[in-house]
VOKOL-519209 format. One line per field, with one value per residue: residue number from 1; z negated, y, x of N, C-alpha, C in turn. Coordinates in Angstrom, 1 decimal. Last residue first. Example, Ala and Ser with C-alpha at 12.3 -4.5 7.8 and 13.67 -1.06 7.14 Angstrom:
2
nr <- 2,1
n_pz <- -7.1,-7.8
n_py <- -2.2,-5.7
n_px <- 12.8,13.2
ca_pz <- -7.1,-7.8
ca_py <- -1.1,-4.5
ca_px <- 13.7,12.3
c_pz <- -7.9,-7.8
c_py <- 0.0,-3.3
c_px <- 12.9,13.2
This chain:
86
nr <- 86,85,84,83,82,81,80,79,78,77,76,75,74,73,72,71,70,69,68,67,66,65,64,63,62,61,60,59,58,57,56,55,54,53,52,51,50,49,48,47,46,45,44,43,42,41,40,39,38,37,36,35,34,33,32,31,30,29,28,27,26,25,24,23,22,21,20,19,18,17,16,15,14,13,12,11,10,9,8,7,6,5,4,3,2,1
n_pz <- -23.9,-24.1,-25.6,-26.1,-24.8,-21.9,-21.5,-23.0,-22.2,-23.3,-21.7,-19.2,-19.6,-20.1,-17.6,-16.0,-17.2,-16.9,-14.1,-13.2,-15.2,-15.7,-18.4,-19.9,-22.4,-24.8,-27.0,-30.5,-32.5,-32.7,-32.2,-29.7,-28.2,-28.4,-26.9,-24.3,-22.7,-21.0,-22.8,-23.9,-21.7,-21.6,-23.8,-23.3,-19.9,-16.9,-15.3,-14.1,-15.1,-18.3,-19.7,-21.9,-22.9,-24.2,-26.0,-26.3,-29.0,-31.0,-34.4,-36.6,-36.7,-36.0,-38.2,-38.3,-36.0,-36.4,-38.4,-37.0,-35.1,-36.8,-37.9,-35.6,-35.0,-37.3,-36.8,-34.4,-35.3,-37.1,-35.4,-33.8,-35.8,-36.6,-34.2,-33.7,-36.7,-37.6
n_py <- -42.1,-39.4,-38.3,-35.2,-33.8,-34.2,-34.2,-35.9,-38.4,-39.8,-38.8,-39.7,-42.4,-42.8,-42.1,-44.0,-46.3,-46.0,-44.0,-41.4,-38.5,-35.0,-32.9,-30.0,-27.8,-25.8,-23.3,-23.6,-24.5,-26.9,-26.3,-25.0,-27.1,-29.0,-27.7,-26.6,-27.7,-29.2,-31.0,-32.3,-33.8,-35.4,-37.0,-39.1,-40.2,-42.0,-43.2,-42.1,-40.2,-40.2,-37.7,-35.8,-32.4,-30.0,-27.0,-24.0,-21.7,-19.8,-20.6,-20.9,-24.4,-26.8,-28.4,-28.5,-29.8,-32.3,-33.2,-33.2,-35.2,-37.4,-37.6,-38.1,-40.7,-42.1,-41.9,-43.3,-45.9,-46.3,-46.3,-48.6,-50.6,-50.5,-51.2,-53.9,-55.6,-58.0
n_px <- 52.8,54.9,57.8,59.6,61.6,63.6,66.3,67.8,68.4,66.3,64.2,64.9,64.9,62.1,61.0,62.1,61.0,58.2,57.2,56.6,55.8,55.3,55.6,54.5,55.5,54.2,55.3,54.3,52.7,51.5,48.8,49.0,50.0,48.0,45.9,45.4,43.5,45.1,46.3,44.1,43.3,45.6,45.6,43.9,44.4,44.2,47.2,49.6,51.2,52.7,54.9,57.0,57.3,59.3,58.7,60.4,60.8,60.9,60.3,58.7,59.0,60.0,59.6,56.9,56.2,57.3,55.6,53.2,53.7,54.0,51.5,50.0,51.0,50.0,47.3,47.0,47.7,45.6,43.5,44.1,44.0,41.4,40.2,41.0,42.1,44.5
ca_pz <- -23.0,-24.5,-24.5,-26.6,-26.3,-22.5,-20.6,-23.6,-21.7,-23.8,-23.1,-19.4,-19.2,-21.1,-18.8,-15.7,-17.1,-18.2,-14.8,-12.5,-14.7,-15.3,-17.2,-19.6,-21.0,-24.5,-25.7,-29.4,-32.6,-32.9,-33.4,-30.9,-28.2,-29.0,-28.3,-25.1,-23.8,-20.4,-22.0,-24.8,-22.2,-20.4,-23.7,-24.1,-21.4,-17.7,-15.9,-13.5,-14.3,-17.0,-19.7,-20.7,-23.1,-23.0,-26.1,-25.5,-28.1,-29.7,-33.2,-36.5,-37.2,-35.0,-37.7,-39.5,-36.2,-35.4,-38.7,-38.2,-34.7,-35.9,-38.8,-36.3,-34.1,-37.0,-38.0,-34.5,-34.3,-37.6,-36.4,-33.2,-35.0,-37.6,-34.8,-32.8,-35.6,-37.6
ca_py <- -43.1,-39.8,-39.1,-36.2,-34.0,-34.1,-33.4,-34.6,-37.3,-40.0,-38.6,-38.2,-41.8,-43.1,-41.3,-42.6,-46.2,-45.9,-45.2,-42.5,-39.5,-36.3,-33.4,-31.4,-28.1,-27.2,-23.6,-23.4,-23.1,-26.9,-27.1,-24.3,-25.8,-29.3,-28.1,-26.2,-26.8,-28.1,-30.2,-31.5,-32.8,-34.5,-35.9,-38.0,-40.3,-40.9,-43.4,-43.3,-39.7,-40.9,-38.6,-36.7,-33.7,-30.7,-28.5,-24.8,-22.7,-19.5,-20.6,-19.7,-23.2,-25.7,-28.2,-27.9,-28.4,-31.5,-33.1,-32.4,-33.8,-37.0,-37.3,-36.9,-39.6,-42.0,-41.3,-41.9,-45.2,-46.3,-45.3,-47.3,-50.4,-50.2,-49.9,-52.8,-55.3,-56.6
ca_px <- 52.3,53.5,57.3,58.5,61.6,62.3,65.5,67.5,69.3,67.6,64.2,64.8,66.1,63.1,60.6,62.4,62.4,58.8,57.4,56.0,56.8,54.8,56.3,54.2,55.6,54.4,54.8,55.3,53.2,53.0,49.2,48.5,50.7,49.2,45.7,46.6,43.0,44.3,47.1,44.9,42.4,45.3,46.6,43.4,44.6,43.7,45.9,48.9,50.0,52.3,53.7,56.8,56.6,58.9,58.9,59.4,61.3,60.1,61.2,59.5,58.3,60.1,61.0,57.6,55.8,57.9,57.0,53.3,53.4,55.1,52.6,49.8,51.2,51.5,47.9,46.7,48.6,47.0,43.5,44.1,45.2,42.4,39.9,41.5,41.2,44.1
c_pz <- -23.7,-23.4,-24.9,-25.4,-26.8,-24.0,-21.1,-22.7,-22.4,-23.4,-23.7,-20.9,-19.5,-20.8,-19.9,-17.0,-16.9,-18.2,-16.1,-13.2,-14.1,-14.8,-16.9,-18.3,-20.7,-22.9,-25.4,-28.1,-31.5,-33.0,-33.8,-32.2,-29.5,-29.1,-29.0,-26.6,-24.6,-21.5,-21.5,-24.0,-23.1,-20.8,-22.6,-24.0,-22.0,-19.2,-16.7,-14.0,-13.9,-16.4,-18.3,-20.8,-21.8,-23.3,-24.7,-25.7,-27.3,-28.6,-32.0,-35.3,-37.1,-35.5,-36.8,-39.0,-37.3,-35.6,-37.7,-38.5,-35.8,-35.5,-38.0,-37.2,-34.7,-36.1,-37.9,-35.7,-34.3,-36.6,-37.0,-34.2,-34.4,-36.9,-35.7,-33.4,-34.9,-36.5
c_py <- -44.0,-40.9,-39.6,-37.0,-35.1,-34.4,-33.2,-33.7,-36.0,-38.9,-38.7,-37.9,-40.3,-42.4,-41.6,-41.8,-44.7,-45.7,-45.0,-43.9,-40.7,-37.2,-34.8,-31.8,-29.6,-27.4,-25.1,-23.7,-22.8,-25.5,-27.0,-25.0,-25.1,-28.0,-28.3,-26.5,-26.3,-27.2,-29.0,-30.5,-31.8,-33.5,-34.9,-36.8,-39.1,-41.2,-42.3,-43.5,-40.9,-40.3,-39.2,-37.5,-34.5,-32.1,-29.1,-26.3,-23.3,-20.5,-20.3,-19.6,-22.0,-24.4,-27.0,-27.6,-27.8,-30.0,-32.2,-32.1,-32.9,-35.5,-36.8,-36.5,-38.2,-40.8,-41.1,-41.2,-43.7,-45.6,-45.2,-46.2,-49.0,-49.9,-49.6,-51.4,-54.1,-56.3
c_px <- 51.3,53.1,55.9,58.1,60.7,62.4,64.1,66.6,69.0,68.6,65.6,64.8,66.1,64.4,61.7,62.1,62.8,60.3,58.2,56.2,56.0,55.9,55.9,54.9,55.5,54.4,55.1,54.6,54.2,53.5,50.7,48.9,50.3,50.1,47.0,46.5,44.2,43.8,46.3,45.8,43.2,44.3,46.3,44.4,44.1,43.9,45.5,47.5,49.1,51.1,53.5,55.5,56.5,58.4,58.5,59.8,60.1,60.5,60.3,60.4,59.2,59.4,61.1,59.0,56.6,57.5,57.7,54.8,53.6,54.9,53.8,50.9,51.0,51.8,49.4,47.3,48.3,47.9,44.9,44.2,45.2,43.7,41.0,41.2,41.6,43.2
């Protein structure tokens, strides 16, 4: 499988997840907490500034930075964060 197909497949999967989350949260005034790494630049940082995901989900999105995968996983398992982006 070439890299382009892999990236397109991953993007489609992410959009399906976001769509499912949006349907679940529709009509609620909840805040979603999303974990991410500060170590390298990613597309989510533009979306954070432009509130792209907030608009798509219809809720406020709180971004929480983590230094490593173990911390991010523990926060997700404990329920402190709802989504982990890496």
